[in-house]
Residue, then its C-alpha position, 0 to 999 in steps of 0.5 A: m112489130i111486137a114491141s112489148v108484152a105485158g101480162t101475167v106470167l103463166a110459166v117459167t122454163t129454163d129458156a122461156v117465160v110464158v106471159e098471158v096477154g088477152g087470154v093468149g099465152l105467149a112464149l118469150q125466149c129470154a136470157p137466164a137473168t130475165i128468167g130468174g127475175v120473174r115469178v109465176g103469177e106476177t104481172v110483168r112487162l117485157a120488151t120484145s123482138l120478133v125474129v121471123r124465119e121461113d119455118s118459125l116465128t120466135l119472140f125474144g123477151f128483155a127486161s128493158d128496151d135498151e137490152r132489146a136494142v142492143f140485141e138487135t144491133l148485135q145481129s148486124v154483125t157477120g155470123v151473129g144470130p139471135r141465139l148468140a146475141q142473146a148469149v152475149l146479153a146473158v153474160h154482159s149488160p148492154d152498157a158492159v157490151r158498149a164498154a167492151v166494144a169502146t175499149d177493144d176488150v176482146g177478153a170480156l167478149t170471149l167470156v160469152p159461150g160460143v164467142g172465140k177470139k176471132g168472133a170477139q174481134r169481129l164484134v168490136l170491129e163491126l159494132k164501132d159507132k153502132l151501139g149508141a150512148g149508154t143508159g147509165a142505168s144499173n146492171v141490176l135487173r128490175l122487174p115488177g114484183q122483184p124484191g131485189v135484195g136477197a134475190w141475187r142467189e136465185q137469179l145467179r143460179a138460174a143464169l149459170i144453169g141456163l148457160g150449161w153449168v151443173g149443180r156442184e159447179v154452180d154451188e161452188a161459184l155461188a159460194a165464191v161470189g157470196p162475200e161480194a154479194e153480201a158486202a153489197v147487202a151490208v151497205g144497203d145496196t142490191p147485189d149486181v147480178a150481171s157483175l156476179l155472173r161475169t165473176s162466176l164465169r171467170l172462176l168456172s172457166r179456170a176450173 
């Protein structure tokens, strides 16, 4: 098993990050928030999970070991493959997934593209007692070289585009959540990109 990779970012696309390790460029499929937090030329470490299929080997990358663990646990649910598990983590942090399952919050889980009410109920039912204790860590993405404050807008834009929203819709969502983000900056905090993403998706779903 490849548990993690560390190296220089060679390229960033809408759904992957290419990291050079020992002279080899490894393509890692990543959630939008992870992609939005890396830059070409930076040195990064990403936790990884290798998904083996009969006709492919796909390496998924994560900002933390906990995120990878939740990704792998999600796939134990009937009908959930790696793409849907990644979509869940594109919308919710690992601790937010735990909270949704613990409180039977089906509504929160249906915010994930591709998850309907029945699918959300299945997630709650089958994940009970499987996700373990939370880390208690902030939902804000932290990667080497990421400045934190001021990066929220670019990260959120990349996340929304990665989830299929287009230019004008993205701009309207950014404008709507801007006051919340700027309020955090004003008191010296780093905007919580995961929370901003959830708010943006709620707003866009009502449009």
